[in-house]
C-alpha positions in Angstrom: -17.9 10.6 23.4 -17.0 7.1 24.7 -14.3 4.6 23.0 -15.7 2.5 20.2 -16.8 6.3 18.7 -13.4 6.9 18.6 -12.2 4.2 16.9 -15.2 4.0 14.5 -14.5 7.8 13.1 -10.8 6.7 12.6 -11.9 3.5 10.7 -14.3 5.8 8.7 -11.6 8.8 8.1 -8.7 6.6 7.1 -10.1 3.0 6.2 -10.7 4.2 2.4 -7.0 5.7 2.5 -6.0 2.3 3.9 -7.7 0.1 1.2 -6.0 2.0 -1.4 -2.4 1.7 0.1 -3.2 -2.2 0.2 -4.0 -2.3 -3.1 -1.5 -0.4 -4.2 1.2 -3.5 -2.4 -1.0 -6.6 -3.4 -3.0 -5.4 -6.5 -6.4 -7.2 -5.3 -9.1 -5.1 -4.3 -10.3 -8.4 -2.4 -7.5 -9.2 -0.7 -7.0 -5.4 0.3 -10.0 -5.0 1.6 -8.8 -8.1 3.8 -6.1 -6.9 4.7 -7.6 -3.7 6.2 -10.0 -5.4 8.1 -7.0 -7.0 9.6 -5.7 -4.1 9.9 -8.2 -2.4 12.0 -9.0 -5.7 14.1 -5.8 -5.6 15.5 -5.5 -1.7 15.9 -8.9 -2.1 18.0 -7.5 -4.9 20.3 -4.5 -2.3 21.4 -7.3 0.9 20.8 -6.6 2.2 24.2 -3.3 2.4 24.2 -2.5 3.7 21.1 -5.3 6.2 20.2 -3.4 9.0 21.9 -0.9 8.9 19.9 0.1 11.3 17.2 1.4 8.5 15.0 -1.9 6.4 14.9 -1.4 6.6 11.1 2.1 5.5 11.0 1.1 2.4 13.3 -1.7 1.6 10.8 0.1 1.6 8.3 3.3 -0.5 9.8 0.2 -3.1 10.9 -1.3 -3.0 7.2 2.8 -3.9 5.8 2.9 -6.4 8.4 -0.5 -7.9 7.4 0.9 -7.6 3.6 4.2 -8.7 4.0 3.0 -11.9 6.3 -0.2 -12.9 4.0 2.3 -15.0 1.6 2.5 -17.5 4.5 -0.9 -17.7 5.1 -2.0 -21.4 3.1 -4.8 -20.6 1.3 -2.3 -18.2 -0.5 -1.3 -21.3 -2.6 -4.9 -21.5 -4.2 -4.9 -20.4 -7.6 -8.1 -18.8 -9.0 -10.0 -19.2 -12.4 -11.0 -16.3 -12.9 -10.1 -12.3 -12.1 -12.9 -10.3 -11.2 -12.5 -6.6 -11.7 -8.7 -6.9 -13.4 -9.4 -3.7 -15.9 -10.9 -1.6 -12.8 -8.7 1.4 -12.1 -7.8 3.1 -9.0 -9.3 5.6 -7.5 -7.3 8.7 -9.0 -5.5 7.4 -12.1 -5.7 9.7 -15.1 -6.7 6.9 -17.4 -8.0 2.9 -16.5 -5.1 1.7 -19.2 -2.7 4.3 -17.2 -3.0 2.6 -14.0 -3.7 -0.8 -15.4 0.1 -0.9 -16.9 1.4 0.6 -13.8 -0.3 -1.5 -11.5 0.6 -4.9 -13.4 4.4 -3.6 -13.2 4.2 -3.4 -9.8 3.1 -6.5 -9.3 6.5 -7.8 -11.0 8.3 -6.5 -8.2 9.6 -8.2 -5.1 7.6 -7.5 -2.2 9.5 -4.8 -0.3 10.3 -2.9 -3.5 6.9 -3.1 -3.7 6.1 -2.0 -0.1 8.6 0.5 -0.5 7.2 2.7 -3.5 3.9 2.8 -2.1 5.0 3.8 1.3 7.2 6.4 -0.5 5.4 7.8 -3.3 1.7 6.8 -2.4 1.5 7.3 1.6 3.8 10.1 0.8 6.4 9.6 3.7 10.3 10.2 4.0 13.2 8.2 3.9 12.8 8.1 7.6 9.5 7.2 8.0 9.3 4.5 5.5 12.7 3.5 7.6 10.5 3.3 10.5 7.4 1.4 9.3 9.9 -0.8 7.6 11.7 -1.5 10.7 14.9 -1.2 8.5 17.7 1.6 7.9 17.2 5.0 5.9 20.1 3.2 3.2 17.8 0.2 2.8 15.0 2.3 2.4 17.2 4.4 -0.4 18.6 1.3 -2.1 15.0 -0.4 -1.9 13.1 2.6 -3.9 16.5 2.9 -6.8 16.3 -0.8 -7.5 12.3 -0.7 -7.4 12.3 2.3 -9.8 15.0 0.7 -12.0 12.7 -2.7 -12.1 9.6 -0.7 -12.8 11.8 0.6 -15.6 12.5 -2.2 -17.3 9.0 -3.7 -16.6 7.9 -0.7 -18.7 10.5 -0.1 -20.6 9.0 2.4 -23.0 6.3 2.7 -21.3 7.5 5.0 -18.6 8.3 8.2 -20.5 4.3 7.8 -21.1 3.5 8.5 -17.5 2.9 12.1 -15.7 2.7 12.7 -12.1 -0.9 12.5 -11.5 -0.8 16.0 -9.1 1.1 19.0 -9.3 1.1 21.6 -12.0 3.4 20.2 -15.0 0.7 19.1 -17.1 
């Protein structure tokens, strides 16, 4: 199998998950697609060095997170959209479109680092140590950012937070 074939196979297997992760970070499907394209472009540039890593997914998440955090520095960031397209489209895996819209809106009101911690911990299902490695910070920082982010979500959501139930698991 050629190197390009390996890369294409990895892209086909992981692009959807990374796109959803990017969407949860930024709250915009179009920007999420741009971030994923940037992630895979950077990944392709170093593919020969990283393809044998057992932590390839972690590396890809780190590149995606850096692209998300650096995105605000881009000049077109200051453009203001005149219309929001697909604002009510639910993220895959949510129980109802209304829950997804409310939760995504609340996530966008959090600071970027706190949003990143929540997405990595609870969407990507990373441990505290894995999240710290992706963010390049200490596990204590991840714990405090998680606590602050959850408190922020509770403030933003108010009583609506009691209406949310876990998506998976046996407790309904």
